[in-house]
ROVO-258348 format. One record per residue (C-alpha): residue in one letter; x, y, z negated. Coordinates in steps of 0.02 Angstrom, whole numbers, plus 50000, padded with zeros to 5 digits. Each point is the difference from the previous one (the first is absolute). Example, Ala and Ser with C-alpha at 12.3 -4.5 7.8 and 13.67 -1.06 7.14 Angstrom:
! residues 2
a506154977549610
s500695017250033
***
This chain:
! residues 580
m427775886854103
s499725018250053
v501385013149985
t498985008549863
g499874983649907
m501854997050018
r500375017249927
r498794997349854
r500784983149963
a501765007750004
v499525013949878
v499144987749882
g501544988850006
l501125014749958
a498885005049856
a500044982449929
l501894999650016
a500175016949916
a498844995049857
t501104984949966
a501645009550018
f499535014849892
t499354991049844
a501755001349927
v499985019150005
a498355003149909
v500225010749843
t499064998649835
p499265015349911
d501404998749870
q501295000450137
a499155014950081
e500065009549836
a501874996449986
r500315010550157
p501424989350066
k501465007950090
p499955001150190
v500654985050095
d501595003850099
v500044992750175
q501355002050132
l499654999150187
l501484997350116
a499575005150178
i500824999350171
n499375003250176
d500554998850182
f501354986949969
h499944994650184
g501014984249975
n501615008949950
l500794985149912
e501765006450026
p500485017949951
p499425011850138
s501365008750098
g500285018450038
s498805013049933
s498714986349970
g501144993049865
t500145015649893
i498805010349897
d500225014249877
g501835000550052
q500344981949952
p500224983550094
a498434990149963
g498994984850048
g500294981750034
a498874986049938
e501344992949882
y500115016749910
l498145003650005
a499624983449917
s501345003149871
h499305017249957
l498224993449988
k500504985849884
s501015011849890
m498585012649988
r498764986349953
a501194993249867
e500255017349924
a498125003149996
k499744983449913
k501235005249864
q498965015849975
g498394990049985
k499355005150171
g499174988850127
t500505001750184
v499104997850166
t501035000850161
v499065006550152
a500265006150178
a499095011950117
g500164991250167
d501194997350146
l501054987349909
i500194991550169
g499995005550181
a501265011350089
s501294989549909
p501844997050034
l500454984150093
l500404989949844
s498185000549948
a499125002550167
a500844985050084
f499074989149876
h498335009350014
d500395009149836
e499894984249897
p501655004749914
t499265016449938
i498464991549928
e501124987549911
e501095014249935
m498495009449932
n499544983949909
l501744999749922
a499875018449954
g498414996949899
l498755009550107
e498204997249942
f498855010950108
a500275008550169
s498875009850112
v500004995950185
g500885012950107
n499765003250185
h501574990050041
e499314984749913
f498844999250153
d501405000350130
e499774981550039
g498134999649968
a498804995149862
a500344981250013
e501865002749973
l499665011449851
l498934986549922
r501434987750028
m501155011849906
q498814998549852
r499614981550011
g501614992750071
g500284986950133
c501154999050150
h499815012150146
p498774992850129
v501255002250143
d501755000649926
g499684988149856
c501095001149845
a501445008750086
d501244998549857
g499604981749972
t499135002249833
p498145001349958
f499265017449978
g498935000949843
g499275017350029
a499835014649880
k499884996549814
f499415017949982
k498255005150053
y499755010450157
l498525011949978
s499035007250145
a498385008749951
n499695010350157
a500424987750139
f498424990450046
k499684985550117
t498785006250131
s499224982850016
t499424999449818
g500215017549928
l501024992649857
p501745005849948
l501404990950089
m500884996849834
q499655002249816
p499555018549973
f500615001749821
g500904990949862
i499915000849810
k501384996749875
i499825000249811
v501535008249922
k500205000949812
g498154996349982
v499345013250121
p499414996750179
i500765010350143
g499205000050172
f500995001650162
i499135004850163
g501034997650158
m499745008950168
t500855005850158
l499645015950096
e498355001150093
g500945004850159
t500934983450010
p499214995450170
n500805015650075
i501774995149950
v499984981150020
s499824990250162
q498224995450042
q500454981549987
g500575003049821
v498315006749942
a498874989750112
g498414995049909
l500235012849861
r499315016949951
f500695012149871
s499005011149883
d500315016849916
e501294998849862
a499155010949868
d498274992750029
t500684982449986
a501005003749844
n498485007849917
k498934985050044
y501194987549920
a500385011449853
k498144999249960
i500044981050010
l501524999549886
r499135011049872
l498494988450004
l501214985949961
g500665009549849
v501615006250081
k500305018449961
s501855001550045
i500065000750190
v501495001150118
v499875001850189
l501394992950109
l499775009950160
h501044999450157
e499765018250045
g500945015149936
g500695017350017
v501615009850007
q500885013549900
n500795015850066
g501754999349929
g499714992049830
g501024986449915
i499514982049971
n498975004449846
d499255016250062
c498385005150085
t500595015650092
g498875007050136
f499144983150006
s498844996150146
g499324985350098
p498474988750012
i500214993849821
v499515017149932
d498234999550069
i499834981649957
a500535002749820
n498845014949982
r498524989350057
m500384985349888
d498964997049845
p500695006849835
s500054982249931
i501504996650112
d501575004049900
v501494996550114
i500314999350187
v501574990950054
s500195005650180
g501154997850150
h500065000350190
t500925016650020
h501664993249932
a500085015349887
a500385000749813
y498875010349886
n499235000649828
c498385010049998
n498435003549903
i498515002550115
n498295003349928
g500484991849836
k500754984650082
l501824994849997
v500544998050182
t501714992250037
s501084993050140
a501694991349993
s500615005450173
s500484984350100
f501164985050026
g500114995649815
r501075015149958
l498885005849857
v498904992149868
t498595010549928
q499924997049813
i498255004549940
d499595000749815
l498184998149949
k499265002249827
i498324991149987
d498725001449860
p499674981849950
r498235004349941
t499385009350155
r501244991450120
d500275017150080
v501685007350048
v500445013649874
s501545006350094
a501044995550153
s501735005750051
a501264994350130
n501835000650044
n500814994850164
v501584990249960
v501394997550129
v500414981850039
t501885002149984
r501244986750053
d501075001349844
v499074985849914
a500314981550013
p499044993050149
d498604987949962
k500714982750036
p498384991550060
s499795014550123
t501814998450058
d499754981450028
l498415003150102
i500875013050109
n501494988750031
r498884985450045
y499115010050134
k501615007650064
t500664982550027
a498414994950088
l500085015350112
g501724994950061
p501095010450117
v498555008350092
a499965015149885
d501865004150020
r500054999050190
v500635016650069
v498825006750135
g500845016750036
e500965014749933
t499645018349964
t501235014450012
a499185008849851
a498564997449881
i498325000850089
t498635005149879
k498114999549998
t499975017449923
q498735010850089
e500405017950047
n498725013549962
l499135004650161
y499105015749945
q499085007649854
t498144996249999
g499485010649852
v500135000749812
d499344988649864
a498985004549846
n501595005449911
g500565011550139
k501374988150059
p500264998050189
t499364984150079
y500804992250153
q499574987950137
t501474988150016
g500744996750170
e501384989350075
s501264988849914
p501624993050074
l499544981949963
g498215002350059
n500615006850166
l501234985650016
i498624987149973
a498895008550129
d501444999450125
a500244981449962
q498164996450030
l500035009150166
a501584990650054
a499124983549961
t498515004050112
d500565012250135
t500504986650127
e498784985849966
q498475010849960
n500455016050092
a499875010149840
v500505018350013
a499825005049817
a499924992249827
f499355006249833
m500384993349825
n499005002849840
p501045007849859
g499334988149867
g500784985450092
v501775006249973
r500444993649826
a501865002949968
d501565009150060
l501444992450098
d501725002849925
a501535003950106
g500954985150069
p499464982150039
v498134996549993
t499474982749942
y498384991350046
a499435002049819
e500285018850008
a499055001550164
f498604989649927
t499895011649849
v499745014550120
q498604991150096
p499274986049893
f498214998850065
a500254988650151
n498825010450107
n499874995950184
l500335013350131
v498485004250104
t500145009250166
l498395007950064
d499315012750122
l499565017249930
t499415015050097
g500855016749977
a498445006049910
q500144985449879
l501835004049969
y499595018149957
c498614993749888
m501214988249912
l501225014249970
e498625011149929
q499424985649891
q501734999849919
f499575015949908
t498264994349950
v500724984449916
a501595009049942
r501204987650082
v501135005650141
l500484985450111
y501804997050050
a500165001750189
s501234992350121
s501315011150082
t498935001050158
v498695010549908
n500045018749965
y498655012049943
v499725016349906
v498995002749840
d499125016549971
v500385005549821
d498445010950004
g498874986850077
t498524991749916
t499874982349935
a498474990350056
p498864994549858
a499774981449969
g498854992350129
t500505012050140
p501804994950032
c500185008450168
a499325017149951
g501595007049923
t501185012450079
r501644994949918
v500774993050159
v500305013150135
r499074994850155
g501174997950147
s501514997049888
l499954981049997
t501244991950119
i500544982050029
n501674997950086
g499975018750034
t498334999550095
l498465009149934
v498634988449936
t498305003150081
d498334995049926
a499434988950142
a501614990350028
t500334983249917
y501584995749903
r500674983549933
v500385002749815
t500704988249868
v499474999649818
n499934986149871
n498424989749974
f499635009349838
l499845016550094
a499144991850148
g498634994449881
g499715017849940
g501164998949850
d500445015849901
g498435007850070
f500555000650183
s498314994450064
v500315006750176
l501224985750031
t498594987349990
g499405007250165
g501584994850093
t499804987750143
n500994986050081
a500874996049837
v501414987250004
t500714993149838
g501884997949997
q501394995349883
i500175003249813
d500565017749961
l501494993949897
d500634989750147
a499925015450110
f500945010149870
t501404987449973
a500204997450188
y500185018750024
l501295001449860
t501004985950080
e499935007250176
k500365018149954
s501254997049859
p500775010649930
v498415010249979
s499985018249945
p498565009549919
p498865006850136
a499745018750011
l498395007449928
d499515009450158
r498424991450061
i498775011549914
r500225018749999
t498955013949924
t499405016050081
t501155009249881
e501514990450064
v499485002650180
a499805018849972
a501735000749921
g500734991950155
***
């Protein structure tokens, strides 16, 4: 059958299913005249859980001034909120906006995130969009998360079968290049209190730029707004007029609280403005920010990250027209002052037992907390509200990881410098002993180190490209350079044309870098494949793949223990240089 025929058959099948499912919601003329009251529906939404089964530590475990998070407490809150809604005559649908798995702590990641999928089943999740981190281990592994079955290499690591997700993963804008069809079901429909509600699930179009190339092999991603509008039209043809988009893309506030929309900006603004008016709610994510906005007549929400918030969305739906009459939201803190959910506690304990003593093995010690917090490098301008915007620079933990990667490759591969992507540093290190589990939480992706040859010209190009893609790499202690605060940022597509990096300022081991010379440089395989937009690195030569980045990190912590926070002195600005 042709691709066109397959699509036509799929739409016809959906129409037949809808015709059968919606017969129960048809209204008679007498009922229409009665003008029934709106139907009350509650949506409970989370996003960016990232396998945080246990309460996150440090700043990741607080929000709005309160300790928050932990799967036992999240499940308890969700069940309580559903029970209260039922008492009030409301129906509930529990949803998520992506990144439930991936970049997870060891307790989940050691078992390929099967524990998190099982926990989401216990928590009553019904629909979830696919986030970029759902692709970390590739499309086949994502499909296994949905369908179940033992891992093809590691088997059923905890000794029990894996049944897969009871909830439905939705992925409307990720297409298989071989067929042009969506990788997974693009939307889902649930009838609540007699009215159908449609849920369209998507991840950000730029997923291939932030996931390893192996993870998105054989896939292409389409524009978020165009895709949502396409499926919203299909849903309307099927008689569904209440439409919710679960989108793994978002924005950020400028100083607002968890239920504010202060100085809001980000990709979600343009996407929401381009979405069809028939779309009522956008449950978003990706930025790990909390907000509660109205954009172009659409309710746009995010519950931050790590299961610390639940977005409680109240919909009033006209049962005659099936349209949403009103929508409001409230971000609720997942406090730990409630009784933990026992099935969730049992699941966590089962996997902790299976994990054994590996997690608690001490791999080093720190003299003080070493954070991933980035220091502001320089002001780049002002935003639409007149607030200053900054390009972030170094972080103590980022510098430490770059030093560890250089130490792992300087002797065997003759590396002279190393660079680490900021998105790969996921948590802080507390002061004192560092366990393997804590180190894993910092670097959970299992990327391989890659050492390759780059010319000096390519190195300068890479540094200029940092400002085009708005991600400053963490450099090893052997690297120093100066950024011109008055320089220009190269537009996309011309990464080497900027003037942010002062020519002649880049040194490695105190020696000036020249365009024609060649240097052995270490990065992870994500960056080596052009990840985060660093396309210049794909032009490196004589690449040698080495050990896993986490192994390099733990070895460095062991050898150098006790480790202190590195100084933030590898990048300077022209202002700092002028000041002496």
